[in-house]
N, C-alpha and C positions, 0 to 999 in steps of 0.2 A: 263320768260313767253313765251310760244310758240305763234306764230301768229295763228289767228283763221283759222280753216280748215273746209270747208263745208262737207267733207266726214265723215260720222259717223264711230266710231270705231266698230270693230266686237265685242270686249269684252266690258263689262259694267264698264268702267272707266270714270272718269270726263274728259270732252273735253280738258282741258288744258294739259293732258298727251299725247295727240294725235296731231301730226302736224310736222312742219318742225323745224329742229335744225341746227345750223350753228357752225362749229368748229372754233377754233381760227385761223386756216389757211384759213378760208373762204369757206370750203367745206360744202355745204348744202345738207341735206338729210331728208327724211320723216320717222317718226317712229309711230308705233301704236302697241297695243297688238295683239297677234296672236289669232286665233279662229279656229274652226274645218274646215272651208273652206280652210285654209292655209296649210293643211297637205301635199298635193302633192307638192306644191311650196317649202315648207320647205325641203322636201326630195330632190328636185332638188338642192336647195342651198347647202345642205350637200355633194352632189356629187362633188361640186367644192371646198370644203375645203380640204386643204392638209392633208396627213396622220399624219404629226407631229401635226398640229392644232387639228385634231380629237382626238389624244392622249391627248393633253393638255386639251381639253374641257371635255372629258369623263373619263380621267385618266385611260385609258386602250387602248390596241392596237386593236381598232375596225377598220374595213375597210368600213363598211356600217352601217348607222344609221337605226335601225330596225323600222318596222311599229309600234310596241308598244311604242318605244321611241318618234317617231313622234307624235303619238296620245297623249302621255302624255305632249308633248310640245305645243299642240294646243287645247286640251280639258281638262280644269282644272277649279278649283273653283273660281278663281279671288279674293279670300280672302287671302289665304296663298301663292298663286303662281301667277306670272305674267311673261309673255314672250314677251318682246318687239322685234318686227321685225324692221330692218332698211332697207329702200329702197333707191335706187338712187333718184336723184331729180325729175325725171319724173315718179317715182313710178312703174317702170316696172321690177326691179330686186331686190330681197332680197340680201343684201351684208353682213348682220350681224344679230346676234340674241343675246339678253341679257336677260337671265332668272333669275328670283328672286324666291326663295323658302324659306318661313318662317316657323317657328314652329307654333303650334296651338295658342299659347299665343300672337303671333305677336311681340315677343320681339327680336328674333335673326333671321336673314335671311342670306342665302347664295346666291351669285351672280356668274354666269358663262357667259362669253362673248366669242363669236367666230366670226371671220371676214374673208371674202374672201381675198386671197392674193393681188389681184389687187386694193384693197381699203385700204390697210395698209399705214401708214405714212401720213395720211391726218387729223389725229386728231379725227377720228370717235370713236375709242375705248375709249379715254378720255371722249368725249362728251356723249357717251352712259353710261359709268360708272357714270358720274356726274348726268345724267338724272335718272338712276335707283336708285342712292343714295338719290336723292331728293324725289323720289317716296316712297322709304322705310321710309325715315324720316317723310314724310307727313302722312304715314299710322301708325305712332307711334312706329315704330321699333326702338330699342335702339342700336342694334349691327348689323353690316353688315360684312360678312366674305366671303372670296374666298379661296378655297383649290386649291393650285397650285403645279404643278410639280416643283421640285427644278431647273429643266432645263429650265423652262419658264421665263427666265430672263427679257424679255421685259414686261410681264404682272406684275411681281413682282415690277419692277422698276416704272412702271406707277402708280401702287397702292400706293407705298411708296411716290411718288411725290404728290399724292392726300391726303396724311396724314394717310394712313393705316399703321399699324405696323405689322411686320412679326414675326411669332413665329414658332418654330419647331412643327411639327405634332407629338403628343405623340405616335400615333399608327403606324407611317410609316415614316422612315427616308428619304424617297425619296420625301416627300411632305412638303409643307410650308403652314401654315394657315396665311392669311393676313387679318387683322381685323381693322375696324373703329368703334369708339364709336360715334354713331350718336347723342348722347345727347350733345356732345361738338364739333362735326364736323361743319365747316363753310359752309355747303351746304344749 
């Protein structure tokens, strides 16, 4: 359970999904859903993401996140999609984003997380994945997946440590589908 936070979320989610999270290493950060006013700041965030991490996040060799993508990441229905932003403790800098996109039946969802290089190795990726997994489970989703480049060893290993199972992607040998059954997951 997150501590109470007096700042309202931009997006219409329950207040307990907004607030401060603490990693196992003691790193504390603030998270909340993105909304339309975050578009420019999210664009600045992606300018700080490494080319390799952009490739891992979007599964293509993009150099710049387009205005259309930024809009899709900040203006969405909040029923099938949610994009949690992670801020440093004083809430001045976005250092990560964790996007959840579900099918219309809300049974299966895909998650994609990207984090700035200076914030890695603090446990934030684990804590964000745990947060978004709980969110998906609370929404009644049964399966959570992440499509990863086979080269993204750190993400695949983290997901396996959390109980996700890795499967070959049937359409692309360069990708791996990492999947958790939320009906049995201990989140």
